All heavy atoms as TSV, in Angstrom:
chain	resi	resn	atom	element	x	y	z
A	1	GLY	N	N	30.913	-4.706	-34.244
A	1	GLY	CA	C	29.513	-5.218	-34.323
A	1	GLY	C	C	28.707	-4.466	-33.262
A	1	GLY	O	O	29.110	-3.526	-32.702
A	2	LYS	N	N	27.558	-5.079	-33.103
A	2	LYS	CA	C	26.704	-4.485	-32.015
A	2	LYS	C	C	26.625	-5.403	-30.834
A	2	LYS	O	O	25.564	-5.654	-30.297
A	2	LYS	CB	C	25.332	-4.268	-32.646
A	2	LYS	CG	C	25.400	-3.183	-33.747
A	2	LYS	CD	C	24.030	-2.781	-34.149
A	2	LYS	CE	C	24.142	-1.692	-35.159
A	2	LYS	NZ	N	23.019	-0.828	-35.156
A	3	ARG	N	N	27.770	-5.953	-30.448
A	3	ARG	CA	C	27.835	-6.809	-29.304
A	3	ARG	C	C	27.785	-6.056	-28.027
A	3	ARG	O	O	28.583	-5.081	-27.836
A	3	ARG	CB	C	29.144	-7.589	-29.369
A	3	ARG	CG	C	29.295	-8.727	-28.316
A	3	ARG	CD	C	30.527	-9.542	-28.607
A	3	ARG	NE	N	31.794	-8.729	-28.746
A	3	ARG	CZ	C	32.628	-8.715	-27.692
A	3	ARG	NH1	N	32.551	-9.450	-26.625
A	3	ARG	NH2	N	33.783	-7.954	-27.831
A	4	HIS	N	N	26.867	-6.423	-27.003
A	4	HIS	CA	C	26.907	-5.832	-25.735
A	4	HIS	C	C	28.035	-6.357	-24.871
A	4	HIS	O	O	28.166	-7.507	-24.698
A	4	HIS	CB	C	25.523	-6.092	-25.000
A	4	HIS	CG	C	25.311	-5.482	-23.699
A	4	HIS	ND1	N	25.762	-6.067	-22.571
A	4	HIS	CD2	C	24.968	-4.185	-23.357
A	4	HIS	CE1	C	25.472	-5.339	-21.530
A	4	HIS	NE2	N	25.133	-4.176	-21.978
A	5	VAL	N	N	28.907	-5.522	-24.360
A	5	VAL	CA	C	29.986	-5.802	-23.650
A	5	VAL	C	C	29.794	-5.620	-22.195
A	5	VAL	O	O	30.278	-6.467	-21.323
A	5	VAL	CB	C	31.335	-5.064	-24.077
A	5	VAL	CG1	C	32.525	-5.378	-23.240
A	5	VAL	CG2	C	31.603	-5.311	-25.575
A	6	GLY	N	N	29.113	-4.658	-21.759
A	6	GLY	CA	C	28.861	-4.337	-20.347
A	6	GLY	C	C	28.036	-3.178	-20.135
A	6	GLY	O	O	27.561	-2.501	-21.062
A	7	THR	N	N	27.676	-2.989	-18.950
A	7	THR	CA	C	26.879	-1.813	-18.517
A	7	THR	C	C	27.625	-1.008	-17.442
A	7	THR	O	O	28.109	-1.596	-16.481
A	7	THR	CB	C	25.528	-2.354	-17.866
A	7	THR	OG1	O	24.894	-3.090	-18.886
A	7	THR	CG2	C	24.688	-1.173	-17.423
A	8	LEU	N	N	27.705	0.246	-17.765
A	8	LEU	CA	C	28.508	1.124	-16.896
A	8	LEU	C	C	27.610	1.634	-15.754
A	8	LEU	O	O	26.402	1.812	-16.015
A	8	LEU	CB	C	29.047	2.309	-17.629
A	8	LEU	CG	C	30.083	1.933	-18.761
A	8	LEU	CD1	C	30.589	3.162	-19.522
A	8	LEU	CD2	C	31.294	1.214	-18.246
A	9	LYS	N	N	28.207	1.922	-14.686
A	9	LYS	CA	C	27.316	2.524	-13.513
A	9	LYS	C	C	28.072	3.796	-13.073
A	9	LYS	O	O	29.137	4.170	-13.534
A	9	LYS	CB	C	27.179	1.485	-12.418
A	9	LYS	CG	C	28.474	1.069	-11.815
A	9	LYS	CD	C	28.242	-0.128	-10.789
A	9	LYS	CE	C	29.528	-0.607	-10.173
A	9	LYS	NZ	N	30.630	-0.915	-11.032
A	10	ALA	N	N	27.507	4.464	-12.060
A	10	ALA	CA	C	28.097	5.702	-11.560
A	10	ALA	C	C	29.584	5.459	-11.220
A	10	ALA	O	O	29.945	4.507	-10.544
A	10	ALA	CB	C	27.322	6.172	-10.299
A	11	GLY	N	N	30.422	6.336	-11.701
A	11	GLY	CA	C	31.842	6.337	-11.469
A	11	GLY	C	C	32.701	5.445	-12.354
A	11	GLY	O	O	33.910	5.481	-12.348
A	12	ASP	N	N	32.043	4.723	-13.337
A	12	ASP	CA	C	32.704	3.993	-14.284
A	12	ASP	C	C	33.211	4.882	-15.436
A	12	ASP	O	O	32.818	6.102	-15.574
A	12	ASP	CB	C	31.812	2.903	-14.931
A	12	ASP	CG	C	31.610	1.813	-13.975
A	12	ASP	OD1	O	32.317	1.648	-12.946
A	12	ASP	OD2	O	30.600	0.944	-14.167
A	13	PHE	N	N	33.950	4.345	-16.269
A	13	PHE	CA	C	34.513	5.228	-17.438
A	13	PHE	C	C	34.668	4.390	-18.736
A	13	PHE	O	O	34.679	3.141	-18.698
A	13	PHE	CB	C	35.886	5.815	-17.098
A	13	PHE	CG	C	36.851	4.713	-16.541
A	13	PHE	CD1	C	37.696	4.081	-17.424
A	13	PHE	CD2	C	36.982	4.455	-15.093
A	13	PHE	CE1	C	38.612	3.137	-16.928
A	13	PHE	CE2	C	37.914	3.585	-14.717
A	13	PHE	CZ	C	38.657	2.886	-15.567
A	14	ALA	N	N	34.743	5.157	-19.802
A	14	ALA	CA	C	35.065	4.507	-21.090
A	14	ALA	C	C	35.853	5.483	-21.919
A	14	ALA	O	O	35.875	6.634	-21.645
A	14	ALA	CB	C	33.627	4.226	-21.824
A	15	GLY	N	N	36.499	4.931	-22.965
A	15	GLY	CA	C	37.338	5.727	-23.883
A	15	GLY	C	C	38.772	5.935	-23.315
A	15	GLY	O	O	39.508	6.676	-24.005
A	16	GLU	N	N	39.190	5.310	-22.299
A	16	GLU	CA	C	40.469	5.500	-21.776
A	16	GLU	C	C	41.566	4.999	-22.661
A	16	GLU	O	O	42.666	5.556	-22.783
A	16	GLU	CB	C	40.622	4.878	-20.392
A	16	GLU	CG	C	40.702	3.358	-20.317
A	16	GLU	CD	C	39.366	2.686	-20.632
A	16	GLU	OE1	O	38.226	3.349	-20.602
A	16	GLU	OE2	O	39.482	1.404	-20.789
A	17	ILE	N	N	41.275	3.930	-23.432
A	17	ILE	CA	C	42.320	3.303	-24.260
A	17	ILE	C	C	42.826	4.343	-25.387
A	17	ILE	O	O	43.996	4.515	-25.642
A	17	ILE	CB	C	41.898	2.061	-24.887
A	17	ILE	CG1	C	41.710	0.960	-23.862
A	17	ILE	CG2	C	42.854	1.515	-25.930
A	17	ILE	CD1	C	41.039	-0.315	-24.206
A	18	ALA	N	N	41.868	5.048	-25.896
A	18	ALA	CA	C	42.181	6.050	-26.903
A	18	ALA	C	C	43.032	7.152	-26.286
A	18	ALA	O	O	43.849	7.901	-26.986
A	18	ALA	CB	C	40.971	6.562	-27.567
A	19	LEU	N	N	42.760	7.551	-25.015
A	19	LEU	CA	C	43.568	8.549	-24.377
A	19	LEU	C	C	44.986	8.084	-23.948
A	19	LEU	O	O	45.874	8.969	-23.780
A	19	LEU	CB	C	42.815	8.989	-23.097
A	19	LEU	CG	C	41.565	9.810	-23.417
A	19	LEU	CD1	C	40.711	10.012	-22.006
A	19	LEU	CD2	C	41.785	11.021	-23.894
A	20	LEU	N	N	45.136	6.745	-23.735
A	20	LEU	CA	C	46.450	6.230	-23.288
A	20	LEU	C	C	47.350	5.882	-24.413
A	20	LEU	O	O	48.596	5.726	-24.205
A	20	LEU	CB	C	46.214	5.029	-22.409
A	20	LEU	CG	C	45.614	5.256	-21.036
A	20	LEU	CD1	C	45.095	4.009	-20.407
A	20	LEU	CD2	C	46.575	6.011	-20.189
A	21	SER	N	N	46.733	5.728	-25.572
A	21	SER	CA	C	47.675	5.315	-26.751
A	21	SER	C	C	47.105	6.037	-28.009
A	21	SER	O	O	46.134	6.775	-27.997
A	21	SER	CB	C	47.540	3.774	-26.980
A	21	SER	OG	O	46.096	3.470	-27.408
A	22	ASP	N	N	47.789	5.799	-29.120
A	22	ASP	CA	C	47.358	6.334	-30.314
A	22	ASP	C	C	46.473	5.479	-31.158
A	22	ASP	O	O	46.080	5.692	-32.269
A	22	ASP	CB	C	48.606	6.626	-31.204
A	22	ASP	CG	C	49.403	7.796	-30.687
A	22	ASP	OD1	O	48.884	8.702	-30.120
A	22	ASP	OD2	O	50.649	7.806	-30.955
A	23	ALA	N	N	45.961	4.465	-30.357
A	23	ALA	CA	C	44.981	3.539	-31.100
A	23	ALA	C	C	43.734	4.130	-31.292
A	23	ALA	O	O	43.306	5.036	-30.449
A	23	ALA	CB	C	44.844	2.247	-30.157
A	24	PRO	N	N	42.895	3.718	-32.256
A	24	PRO	CA	C	41.501	4.380	-32.402
A	24	PRO	C	C	40.682	3.747	-31.292
A	24	PRO	O	O	40.934	2.717	-30.634
A	24	PRO	CB	C	41.095	3.782	-33.788
A	24	PRO	CG	C	42.015	2.654	-34.012
A	24	PRO	CD	C	43.267	2.801	-33.319
A	25	ARG	N	N	39.499	4.352	-31.205
A	25	ARG	CA	C	38.454	3.913	-30.195
A	25	ARG	C	C	38.181	2.429	-30.472
A	25	ARG	O	O	38.196	1.947	-31.640
A	25	ARG	CB	C	37.229	4.654	-30.242
A	25	ARG	CG	C	37.347	6.146	-29.883
A	25	ARG	CD	C	36.018	6.862	-29.956
A	25	ARG	NE	N	35.428	6.761	-31.288
A	25	ARG	CZ	C	34.172	6.201	-31.405
A	25	ARG	NH1	N	33.543	5.810	-30.352
A	25	ARG	NH2	N	33.535	6.054	-32.567
A	26	THR	N	N	37.944	1.699	-29.443
A	26	THR	CA	C	37.655	0.263	-29.509
A	26	THR	C	C	36.207	-0.076	-29.314
A	26	THR	O	O	35.830	-1.196	-29.352
A	26	THR	CB	C	38.557	-0.497	-28.579
A	26	THR	OG1	O	38.295	-0.076	-27.218
A	26	THR	CG2	C	39.912	-0.413	-28.871
A	27	ALA	N	N	35.369	0.966	-28.907
A	27	ALA	CA	C	33.997	0.675	-28.523
A	27	ALA	C	C	33.127	1.934	-28.660
A	27	ALA	O	O	33.735	3.057	-28.773
A	27	ALA	CB	C	33.824	0.192	-27.146
A	28	THR	N	N	31.847	1.777	-28.762
A	28	THR	CA	C	30.973	2.878	-28.792
A	28	THR	C	C	30.031	2.804	-27.576
A	28	THR	O	O	29.577	1.573	-27.291
A	28	THR	CB	C	30.134	2.825	-30.121
A	28	THR	OG1	O	30.934	3.055	-31.221
A	28	THR	CG2	C	29.018	3.928	-30.014
A	29	VAL	N	N	29.816	3.771	-26.927
A	29	VAL	CA	C	28.892	3.864	-25.754
A	29	VAL	C	C	27.539	4.334	-26.179
A	29	VAL	O	O	27.447	5.299	-26.810
A	29	VAL	CB	C	29.425	4.760	-24.649
A	29	VAL	CG1	C	28.485	4.757	-23.442
A	29	VAL	CG2	C	30.735	4.183	-24.153
A	30	THR	N	N	26.503	3.542	-25.865
A	30	THR	CA	C	25.200	3.919	-26.182
A	30	THR	C	C	24.401	4.171	-24.829
A	30	THR	O	O	24.427	3.355	-23.915
A	30	THR	CB	C	24.372	2.789	-26.937
A	30	THR	OG1	O	25.098	2.527	-28.154
A	30	THR	CG2	C	22.949	3.186	-27.243
A	31	LEU	N	N	23.827	5.379	-24.656
A	31	LEU	CA	C	23.121	5.745	-23.448
A	31	LEU	C	C	21.794	5.293	-23.400
A	31	LEU	O	O	21.027	5.321	-24.495
A	31	LEU	CB	C	23.202	7.239	-23.377
A	31	LEU	CG	C	24.504	7.879	-23.355
A	31	LEU	CD1	C	24.403	9.375	-23.273
A	31	LEU	CD2	C	25.429	7.340	-22.237
A	32	THR	N	N	21.267	4.749	-22.240
A	32	THR	CA	C	19.936	4.259	-22.163
A	32	THR	C	C	19.206	5.187	-21.063
A	32	THR	O	O	18.008	4.911	-20.767
A	32	THR	CB	C	19.789	2.802	-21.707
A	32	THR	OG1	O	20.551	2.624	-20.550
A	32	THR	CG2	C	20.480	1.960	-22.815
A	33	SER	N	N	19.942	6.066	-20.492
A	33	SER	CA	C	19.338	6.980	-19.480
A	33	SER	C	C	20.124	8.204	-19.448
A	33	SER	O	O	21.246	8.262	-19.940
A	33	SER	CB	C	19.259	6.340	-18.089
A	33	SER	OG	O	20.603	6.082	-17.692
A	34	PRO	N	N	19.568	9.313	-18.854
A	34	PRO	CA	C	20.349	10.510	-18.800
A	34	PRO	C	C	21.652	10.403	-17.971
A	34	PRO	O	O	21.600	9.681	-16.977
A	34	PRO	CB	C	19.362	11.472	-18.108
A	34	PRO	CG	C	18.051	10.960	-18.330
A	34	PRO	CD	C	18.219	9.467	-18.276
A	35	VAL	N	N	22.681	11.054	-18.337
A	35	VAL	CA	C	23.923	10.903	-17.610
A	35	VAL	C	C	24.557	12.307	-17.584
A	35	VAL	O	O	24.287	13.242	-18.380
A	35	VAL	CB	C	25.006	9.957	-18.309
A	35	VAL	CG1	C	24.403	8.588	-18.378
A	35	VAL	CG2	C	25.397	10.454	-19.665
A	36	THR	N	N	25.475	12.450	-16.661
A	36	THR	CA	C	26.380	13.631	-16.571
A	36	THR	C	C	27.773	13.037	-17.012
A	36	THR	O	O	28.259	12.143	-16.369
A	36	THR	CB	C	26.486	14.230	-15.268
A	36	THR	OG1	O	25.152	14.721	-14.855
A	36	THR	CG2	C	27.420	15.418	-15.216
A	37	ALA	N	N	28.335	13.559	-18.044
A	37	ALA	CA	C	29.595	12.933	-18.600
A	37	ALA	C	C	30.718	14.069	-18.578
A	37	ALA	O	O	30.394	15.210	-18.671
A	37	ALA	CB	C	29.373	12.340	-19.971
A	38	LEU	N	N	31.891	13.629	-18.511
A	38	LEU	CA	C	33.084	14.501	-18.567
A	38	LEU	C	C	33.846	14.159	-19.804
A	38	LEU	O	O	34.275	13.005	-19.911
A	38	LEU	CB	C	33.873	14.330	-17.257
A	38	LEU	CG	C	35.281	15.144	-17.262
A	38	LEU	CD1	C	34.920	16.599	-17.104
A	38	LEU	CD2	C	36.004	14.613	-15.930
A	39	ARG	N	N	34.220	15.124	-20.587
A	39	ARG	CA	C	34.923	14.969	-21.734
A	39	ARG	C	C	36.423	15.523	-21.442
A	39	ARG	O	O	36.516	16.574	-20.864
A	39	ARG	CB	C	34.413	15.754	-22.897
A	39	ARG	CG	C	35.273	15.612	-24.160
A	39	ARG	CD	C	34.724	16.344	-25.304
A	39	ARG	NE	N	35.492	16.167	-26.488
A	39	ARG	CZ	C	35.627	17.053	-27.413
A	39	ARG	NH1	N	34.931	18.192	-27.336
A	39	ARG	NH2	N	36.397	16.838	-28.508
A	40	VAL	N	N	37.335	14.573	-21.605
A	40	VAL	CA	C	38.754	14.884	-21.181
A	40	VAL	C	C	39.682	14.810	-22.413
A	40	VAL	O	O	39.563	13.857	-23.213
A	40	VAL	CB	C	39.180	13.912	-20.170
A	40	VAL	CG1	C	40.664	14.234	-19.577
A	40	VAL	CG2	C	38.233	13.801	-18.947
A	41	THR	N	N	40.503	15.812	-22.520
A	41	THR	CA	C	41.545	15.705	-23.584
A	41	THR	C	C	42.696	14.795	-23.186
A	41	THR	O	O	42.779	14.483	-22.019
A	41	THR	CB	C	42.102	17.034	-23.900
A	41	THR	OG1	O	42.896	17.533	-22.656
A	41	THR	CG2	C	41.128	18.196	-24.248
A	42	ARG	N	N	43.445	14.349	-24.075
A	42	ARG	CA	C	44.638	13.419	-23.809
A	42	ARG	C	C	45.537	14.147	-22.773
A	42	ARG	O	O	46.041	13.571	-21.883
A	42	ARG	CB	C	45.347	13.128	-25.070
A	42	ARG	CG	C	46.489	12.209	-24.785
A	42	ARG	CD	C	47.189	11.696	-26.107
A	42	ARG	NE	N	46.293	10.613	-26.530
A	42	ARG	CZ	C	46.313	10.286	-27.829
A	42	ARG	NH1	N	47.141	10.776	-28.785
A	42	ARG	NH2	N	45.488	9.294	-28.293
A	43	LYS	N	N	45.869	15.457	-23.136
A	43	LYS	CA	C	46.690	16.196	-22.208
A	43	LYS	C	C	46.158	16.344	-20.793
A	43	LYS	O	O	46.823	16.112	-19.753
A	43	LYS	CB	C	46.977	17.632	-22.745
A	43	LYS	CG	C	47.942	18.354	-21.950
A	43	LYS	CD	C	48.255	19.727	-22.489
A	43	LYS	CE	C	49.123	20.563	-21.545
A	43	LYS	NZ	N	49.399	21.916	-22.025
A	44	GLY	N	N	44.829	16.684	-20.671
A	44	GLY	CA	C	44.180	16.729	-19.399
A	44	GLY	C	C	44.158	15.434	-18.697
A	44	GLY	O	O	44.352	15.404	-17.479
A	45	PHE	N	N	43.977	14.320	-19.373
A	45	PHE	CA	C	43.893	12.957	-18.774
A	45	PHE	C	C	45.296	12.703	-18.256
A	45	PHE	O	O	45.405	12.171	-17.142
A	45	PHE	CB	C	43.456	12.037	-19.860
A	45	PHE	CG	C	43.188	10.575	-19.397
A	45	PHE	CD1	C	42.175	10.311	-18.377
A	45	PHE	CD2	C	43.932	9.524	-19.766
A	45	PHE	CE1	C	41.923	9.025	-17.899
A	45	PHE	CE2	C	43.681	8.267	-19.351
A	45	PHE	CZ	C	42.716	8.112	-18.418
A	46	SER	N	N	46.341	12.983	-19.006
A	46	SER	CA	C	47.707	12.701	-18.502
A	46	SER	C	C	47.977	13.480	-17.214
A	46	SER	O	O	48.523	12.880	-16.360
A	46	SER	CB	C	48.657	13.218	-19.620
A	46	SER	OG	O	49.952	12.898	-19.198
A	47	GLU	N	N	47.601	14.766	-17.216
A	47	GLU	CA	C	47.838	15.560	-16.010
A	47	GLU	C	C	47.070	15.003	-14.782
A	47	GLU	O	O	47.503	14.946	-13.696
A	47	GLU	CB	C	47.475	17.040	-16.321
A	47	GLU	CG	C	48.416	17.735	-17.258
A	47	GLU	CD	C	49.887	17.740	-16.680
A	47	GLU	OE1	O	50.107	17.977	-15.447
A	47	GLU	OE2	O	50.772	17.417	-17.517
A	48	LEU	N	N	45.784	14.592	-15.069
A	48	LEU	CA	C	44.934	14.061	-14.031
A	48	LEU	C	C	45.621	12.758	-13.384
A	48	LEU	O	O	45.740	12.569	-12.202
A	48	LEU	CB	C	43.615	13.739	-14.582
A	48	LEU	CG	C	42.649	13.027	-13.625
A	48	LEU	CD1	C	42.322	13.969	-12.480
A	48	LEU	CD2	C	41.356	12.545	-14.270
A	49	LEU	N	N	46.130	11.929	-14.321
A	49	LEU	CA	C	46.811	10.618	-13.779
A	49	LEU	C	C	48.042	10.966	-13.009
A	49	LEU	O	O	48.374	10.263	-12.059
A	49	LEU	CB	C	47.079	9.732	-14.929
A	49	LEU	CG	C	45.919	9.017	-15.597
A	49	LEU	CD1	C	46.426	8.155	-16.816
A	49	LEU	CD2	C	44.992	8.384	-14.707
A	50	LYS	N	N	48.783	11.964	-13.376
A	50	LYS	CA	C	50.051	12.448	-12.634
A	50	LYS	C	C	49.683	12.845	-11.222
A	50	LYS	O	O	50.450	12.693	-10.248
A	50	LYS	CB	C	50.727	13.491	-13.309
A	50	LYS	CG	C	51.490	13.013	-14.608
A	50	LYS	CD	C	52.084	14.189	-15.312
A	50	LYS	CE	C	52.512	13.796	-16.730
A	50	LYS	NZ	N	53.194	14.890	-17.380
A	51	THR	N	N	48.509	13.592	-11.022
A	51	THR	CA	C	48.195	14.113	-9.748
A	51	THR	C	C	47.197	13.340	-8.992
A	51	THR	O	O	46.931	13.839	-7.799
A	51	THR	CB	C	47.601	15.553	-10.052
A	51	THR	OG1	O	46.461	15.487	-10.808
A	51	THR	CG2	C	48.628	16.429	-10.784
A	52	ALA	N	N	46.621	12.344	-9.435
A	52	ALA	CA	C	45.647	11.528	-8.719
A	52	ALA	C	C	45.934	10.033	-8.704
A	52	ALA	O	O	45.409	9.300	-9.555
A	52	ALA	CB	C	44.245	11.865	-9.268
A	53	PRO	N	N	46.766	9.569	-7.765
A	53	PRO	CA	C	47.221	8.132	-7.747
A	53	PRO	C	C	45.866	7.237	-7.580
A	53	PRO	O	O	45.950	6.124	-8.133
A	53	PRO	CB	C	48.007	8.014	-6.572
A	53	PRO	CG	C	48.590	9.454	-6.383
A	53	PRO	CD	C	47.541	10.414	-6.825
A	54	SER	N	N	44.904	7.691	-6.952
A	54	SER	CA	C	43.674	6.857	-6.793
A	54	SER	C	C	42.974	6.508	-8.069
A	54	SER	O	O	42.489	5.575	-8.334
A	54	SER	CB	C	42.696	7.492	-5.785
A	54	SER	OG	O	42.203	8.714	-6.211
A	55	ILE	N	N	43.008	7.568	-8.961
A	55	ILE	CA	C	42.400	7.362	-10.317
A	55	ILE	C	C	43.408	6.519	-11.129
A	55	ILE	O	O	42.831	5.555	-11.871
A	55	ILE	CB	C	42.228	8.769	-10.987
A	55	ILE	CG1	C	41.122	9.508	-10.237
A	55	ILE	CG2	C	41.861	8.530	-12.444
A	55	ILE	CD1	C	40.986	10.916	-10.773
A	56	GLN	N	N	44.689	6.674	-10.972
A	56	GLN	CA	C	45.552	5.665	-11.639
A	56	GLN	C	C	45.307	4.166	-11.296
A	56	GLN	O	O	45.153	3.372	-12.079
A	56	GLN	CB	C	47.058	5.993	-11.205
A	56	GLN	CG	C	47.638	7.128	-11.809
A	56	GLN	CD	C	49.137	7.337	-11.324
A	56	GLN	OE1	O	49.816	6.323	-11.034
A	56	GLN	NE2	N	49.613	8.524	-11.369
A	57	GLN	N	N	45.113	3.926	-9.936
A	57	GLN	CA	C	44.783	2.726	-9.468
A	57	GLN	C	C	43.527	2.067	-10.048
A	57	GLN	O	O	43.365	0.936	-10.447
A	57	GLN	CB	C	44.800	2.641	-7.885
A	57	GLN	CG	C	44.683	1.247	-7.393
A	57	GLN	CD	C	45.792	0.340	-7.770
A	57	GLN	OE1	O	46.888	0.764	-7.640
A	57	GLN	NE2	N	45.439	-0.826	-8.200
A	58	LYS	N	N	42.465	2.886	-10.010
A	58	LYS	CA	C	41.209	2.432	-10.537
A	58	LYS	C	C	41.328	2.109	-12.091
A	58	LYS	O	O	40.815	1.189	-12.435
A	58	LYS	CB	C	40.106	3.474	-10.430
A	58	LYS	CG	C	38.723	3.131	-11.011
A	58	LYS	CD	C	37.613	3.661	-10.312
A	58	LYS	CE	C	36.222	3.405	-11.105
A	58	LYS	NZ	N	35.680	2.111	-10.718
A	59	LEU	N	N	42.052	2.939	-12.751
A	59	LEU	CA	C	42.219	2.730	-14.178
A	59	LEU	C	C	42.945	1.424	-14.450
A	59	LEU	O	O	42.566	0.578	-15.213
A	59	LEU	CB	C	43.018	3.911	-14.811
A	59	LEU	CG	C	43.333	3.796	-16.191
A	59	LEU	CD1	C	42.067	3.857	-17.146
A	59	LEU	CD2	C	44.281	4.859	-16.642
A	60	LEU	N	N	44.038	1.233	-13.716
A	60	LEU	CA	C	44.789	-0.050	-13.856
A	60	LEU	C	C	44.041	-1.267	-13.512
A	60	LEU	O	O	44.165	-2.303	-14.216
A	60	LEU	CB	C	46.184	0.055	-13.055
A	60	LEU	CG	C	47.216	0.995	-13.515
A	60	LEU	CD1	C	48.339	1.110	-12.529
A	60	LEU	CD2	C	47.725	0.566	-14.914
A	61	THR	N	N	43.241	-1.141	-12.363
A	61	THR	CA	C	42.466	-2.327	-12.015
A	61	THR	C	C	41.405	-2.675	-13.084
A	61	THR	O	O	41.216	-3.777	-13.415
A	61	THR	CB	C	41.773	-2.026	-10.607
A	61	THR	OG1	O	42.872	-1.749	-9.663
A	61	THR	CG2	C	40.859	-3.111	-10.181
A	62	THR	N	N	40.766	-1.657	-13.547
A	62	THR	CA	C	39.688	-1.804	-14.502
A	62	THR	C	C	40.312	-2.411	-15.816
A	62	THR	O	O	39.733	-3.336	-16.492
A	62	THR	CB	C	38.940	-0.552	-14.829
A	62	THR	OG1	O	38.355	-0.098	-13.620
A	62	THR	CG2	C	37.848	-0.693	-15.828
A	63	LEU	N	N	41.335	-1.791	-16.344
A	63	LEU	CA	C	42.062	-2.368	-17.438
A	63	LEU	C	C	42.380	-3.892	-17.318
A	63	LEU	O	O	42.216	-4.672	-18.178
A	63	LEU	CB	C	43.243	-1.567	-17.898
A	63	LEU	CG	C	42.949	-0.133	-18.410
A	63	LEU	CD1	C	44.209	0.659	-18.510
A	63	LEU	CD2	C	42.195	-0.195	-19.708
A	64	ALA	N	N	42.954	-4.190	-16.167
A	64	ALA	CA	C	43.359	-5.543	-15.905
A	64	ALA	C	C	42.051	-6.481	-15.956
A	64	ALA	O	O	42.184	-7.613	-16.499
A	64	ALA	CB	C	44.087	-5.685	-14.546
A	65	GLU	N	N	41.029	-6.096	-15.320
A	65	GLU	CA	C	39.803	-6.811	-15.320
A	65	GLU	C	C	39.249	-7.082	-16.765
A	65	GLU	O	O	38.762	-8.160	-17.097
A	65	GLU	CB	C	38.764	-6.164	-14.425
A	65	GLU	CG	C	39.104	-6.209	-12.853
A	65	GLU	CD	C	38.199	-5.390	-12.077
A	65	GLU	OE1	O	37.400	-4.565	-12.588
A	65	GLU	OE2	O	38.257	-5.449	-10.840
A	66	ARG	N	N	39.330	-6.025	-17.523
A	66	ARG	CA	C	38.849	-6.113	-18.895
A	66	ARG	C	C	39.691	-7.053	-19.655
A	66	ARG	O	O	39.203	-7.875	-20.514
A	66	ARG	CB	C	38.830	-4.741	-19.587
A	66	ARG	CG	C	37.749	-3.827	-18.986
A	66	ARG	CD	C	37.786	-2.511	-19.623
A	66	ARG	NE	N	36.792	-1.517	-19.001
A	66	ARG	CZ	C	36.743	-0.333	-19.191
A	66	ARG	NH1	N	37.437	0.255	-20.108
A	66	ARG	NH2	N	35.851	0.525	-18.637
A	67	VAL	N	N	41.101	-7.035	-19.540
A	67	VAL	CA	C	41.942	-7.954	-20.242
A	67	VAL	C	C	41.632	-9.338	-19.817
A	67	VAL	O	O	41.533	-10.267	-20.519
A	67	VAL	CB	C	43.359	-7.537	-20.019
A	67	VAL	CG1	C	44.360	-8.603	-20.577
A	67	VAL	CG2	C	43.711	-6.239	-20.725
A	68	ALA	N	N	41.516	-9.513	-18.532
A	68	ALA	CA	C	41.357	-10.859	-17.955
A	68	ALA	C	C	40.002	-11.476	-18.401
A	68	ALA	O	O	39.945	-12.688	-18.688
A	68	ALA	CB	C	41.430	-10.790	-16.398
A	69	SER	N	N	38.940	-10.691	-18.612
A	69	SER	CA	C	37.638	-11.202	-18.986
A	69	SER	C	C	37.651	-11.586	-20.539
A	69	SER	O	O	36.742	-12.285	-20.808
A	69	SER	CB	C	36.626	-10.089	-18.675
A	69	SER	OG	O	36.653	-9.065	-19.569
A	70	THR	N	N	38.567	-11.064	-21.179
A	70	THR	CA	C	38.639	-11.400	-22.686
A	70	THR	C	C	39.712	-12.429	-22.946
A	70	THR	O	O	39.883	-12.916	-24.039
A	70	THR	CB	C	38.883	-10.213	-23.549
A	70	THR	OG1	O	40.173	-9.619	-23.141
A	70	THR	CG2	C	37.770	-9.109	-23.442
A	71	ALA	N	N	40.493	-12.807	-21.880
A	71	ALA	CA	C	41.625	-13.884	-22.147
A	71	ALA	C	C	40.912	-15.248	-22.302
A	71	ALA	O	O	39.951	-15.519	-21.763
A	71	ALA	CB	C	42.553	-13.773	-20.955
A	72	VAL	N	N	41.612	-15.981	-23.158
A	72	VAL	CA	C	40.992	-17.391	-23.405
A	72	VAL	C	C	41.879	-18.357	-22.612
A	72	VAL	O	O	42.875	-18.242	-22.224
A	72	VAL	CB	C	41.184	-17.722	-24.885
A	72	VAL	CG1	C	40.839	-19.179	-25.195
A	72	VAL	CG2	C	40.349	-16.767	-25.742
């Protein structure tokens, strides 16, 4: 649907679930202001996670927060 889930700020990310699994995208991002975005392939994302533990940690923390916020 067109449910507003959240607002991203500098340094945030979207689309990681589709890069981590074979699942289809789960959301659409709508821009309300100009942004600079980085498009990453699945292979590039995998390599990035292998070489940047700080990014791994941010990803895991964000995924956990998203799961917790939807848990009943």
